[in-house]
C-alpha positions as CSV (number, residue, x, y, z in Angstrom):
1,X,-42.7,-79.8,-235.9
2,X,-42.0,-77.0,-233.5
3,X,-41.7,-79.3,-230.6
4,X,-39.1,-81.4,-232.3
5,X,-37.0,-78.3,-233.1
6,X,-37.4,-77.2,-229.5
7,X,-36.2,-80.6,-228.3
8,X,-33.2,-80.4,-230.6
9,X,-32.3,-76.9,-229.4
10,X,-32.6,-78.0,-225.7
11,X,-30.4,-81.1,-226.4
12,X,-27.7,-79.0,-228.1
13,X,-27.6,-76.4,-225.4
14,X,-27.4,-79.2,-222.7
15,X,-24.6,-80.9,-224.6
16,X,-22.6,-77.6,-224.9
17,X,-23.1,-76.9,-221.2
18,X,-21.9,-80.4,-220.3
19,X,-18.8,-80.1,-222.4
20,X,-18.0,-76.7,-221.1
21,X,-18.4,-77.7,-217.5
22,X,-16.2,-80.8,-217.9
23,X,-13.6,-78.8,-219.7
24,X,-13.7,-76.2,-216.9
25,X,-13.3,-78.8,-214.3
26,X,-10.3,-80.3,-216.1
27,X,-8.7,-76.9,-216.4
28,X,-9.3,-76.1,-212.8
29,X,-7.7,-79.3,-211.7
30,X,-4.6,-78.8,-213.9
31,X,-4.3,-75.2,-212.7
32,X,-4.3,-76.1,-209.0
33,X,-1.7,-78.9,-209.6
34,X,0.7,-76.5,-211.3
35,X,0.1,-73.7,-208.8
36,X,1.1,-76.1,-206.0
37,X,4.7,-76.1,-207.2
38,X,5.2,-72.5,-205.9
39,X,7.3,-71.4,-208.9
40,X,6.4,-68.5,-211.1
41,X,7.1,-68.4,-214.8
42,X,10.1,-66.1,-214.4
43,X,11.5,-68.4,-211.7
44,X,11.3,-71.3,-214.0
45,X,12.9,-69.4,-216.9
46,X,15.7,-68.4,-214.5
47,X,16.2,-72.0,-213.5
48,X,16.3,-73.2,-217.0
49,X,18.8,-70.6,-218.1
50,X,20.8,-71.0,-215.0
51,X,20.8,-67.3,-214.1
52,X,19.6,-65.3,-211.1
53,X,15.9,-64.8,-210.9
54,X,16.2,-61.1,-210.1
55,X,18.1,-60.6,-213.4
56,X,15.3,-62.3,-215.3
57,X,12.7,-60.1,-213.5
58,X,14.7,-57.0,-214.2
59,X,15.1,-57.9,-217.9
60,X,11.4,-58.7,-218.2
61,X,10.5,-55.3,-216.6
62,X,12.8,-53.5,-218.9
63,X,11.3,-55.2,-221.9
64,X,7.8,-54.3,-220.8
65,X,8.8,-50.7,-220.3
66,X,10.4,-50.5,-223.7
67,X,7.4,-52.2,-225.4
68,X,5.0,-49.7,-223.6
69,X,7.1,-46.8,-224.8
70,X,7.2,-48.1,-228.4
71,X,3.4,-48.7,-228.3
72,X,2.8,-45.1,-227.0
73,X,5.1,-43.7,-229.7
74,X,3.2,-45.6,-232.4
75,X,-0.1,-44.5,-231.0
76,X,0.9,-40.8,-230.9
77,X,2.4,-41.0,-234.4
78,X,-1.0,-42.4,-235.6
79,X,-2.9,-39.5,-233.9
80,X,-0.5,-37.0,-235.5
81,X,-0.7,-38.6,-238.9
82,X,-4.5,-38.6,-238.8
83,X,-4.6,-34.9,-237.8
84,X,-6.3,-35.4,-234.4
85,X,-3.4,-33.9,-232.5
86,X,-0.3,-31.9,-233.4
87,X,3.3,-33.1,-233.0
88,X,3.7,-30.5,-230.2
89,X,0.7,-32.0,-228.3
90,X,2.2,-35.5,-228.8
91,X,5.5,-34.4,-227.4
92,X,3.8,-32.7,-224.4
93,X,1.9,-35.9,-223.7
94,X,4.9,-38.0,-223.9
95,X,6.8,-35.7,-221.6
96,X,3.9,-35.7,-219.1
97,X,3.7,-39.5,-219.3
98,X,7.4,-39.9,-218.5
99,X,7.3,-37.5,-215.6
100,X,4.5,-39.4,-213.7
101,X,5.6,-40.7,-210.3
102,X,6.1,-44.4,-209.7
103,X,3.1,-45.7,-207.8
104,X,4.4,-49.3,-207.3
105,X,4.5,-48.9,-203.5
106,X,0.9,-47.7,-203.4
107,X,-0.3,-50.5,-205.6
108,X,1.2,-53.0,-203.1
109,X,-0.5,-51.1,-200.2
110,X,-3.8,-51.3,-202.0
111,X,-3.4,-55.0,-202.6
112,X,-2.5,-55.5,-198.9
113,X,-5.6,-53.5,-197.8
114,X,-7.8,-55.3,-200.3
115,X,-6.8,-58.7,-198.9
116,X,-7.5,-57.7,-195.3
117,X,-11.1,-56.6,-196.0
118,X,-13.4,-59.1,-194.2
119,X,-16.4,-58.9,-196.6
120,X,-14.8,-60.3,-199.7
121,X,-15.6,-63.9,-200.6
122,X,-12.6,-66.2,-200.7
123,X,-13.3,-67.1,-204.3
124,X,-13.0,-63.5,-205.3
125,X,-9.7,-63.1,-203.3
126,X,-8.3,-66.2,-205.1
127,X,-9.3,-64.9,-208.5
128,X,-7.7,-61.5,-207.8
129,X,-4.5,-63.1,-206.6
130,X,-4.3,-65.3,-209.7
131,X,-4.6,-62.2,-211.9
132,X,-2.4,-59.5,-210.4
133,X,-1.7,-57.6,-213.6
134,X,-5.3,-57.0,-214.6
135,X,-6.1,-53.3,-214.4
136,X,-9.1,-52.5,-212.3
137,X,-9.1,-56.1,-210.8
138,X,-10.2,-54.6,-207.5
139,X,-13.5,-53.4,-208.9
140,X,-12.4,-49.8,-209.6
141,X,-11.8,-48.2,-212.9
142,X,-8.9,-46.1,-213.9
143,X,-10.4,-43.0,-212.5
144,X,-11.3,-44.4,-209.2
145,X,-15.0,-44.9,-209.9
146,X,-16.8,-48.2,-209.5
147,X,-16.5,-50.2,-212.7
148,X,-19.9,-51.8,-213.6
149,X,-21.9,-53.7,-211.0
150,X,-25.3,-53.0,-209.6
151,X,-26.8,-53.5,-213.1
152,X,-24.9,-50.5,-214.6
153,X,-22.5,-50.8,-217.5
154,X,-18.8,-50.2,-217.1
155,X,-19.1,-46.6,-218.6
156,X,-21.7,-44.3,-217.3
């Protein structure tokens, strides 16, 4: 009885792995075909609308900024409403958040440096290039420490 259950479990796991690998191969093939066109999403939107790509990128950046500010406001309001911080502390945090320097130029320098490092496998470089907006995509957490790896969890 146990052997038949074991056989069924092994068969189901094998079927799931087979379906997942075939699906992964299909997704990988469609991803490389669309990446070969060389157009980004914003470039396509600009082409469809018939406007300058820079205007679309600027509008997208502005919308992101406004949504981030709105989310921060809602988060701080929730903290104040729950009594975890005072309104004065929320105002101080928002003022500090808005006064932070723009680090865009340094992010680009970090990306350039990361791509010139010889010890990184090509597959990892491709993965990083495909996901430029993921925080900590270069293996470092928000405070500069190594995130996970070597059998340690992400938070020590």
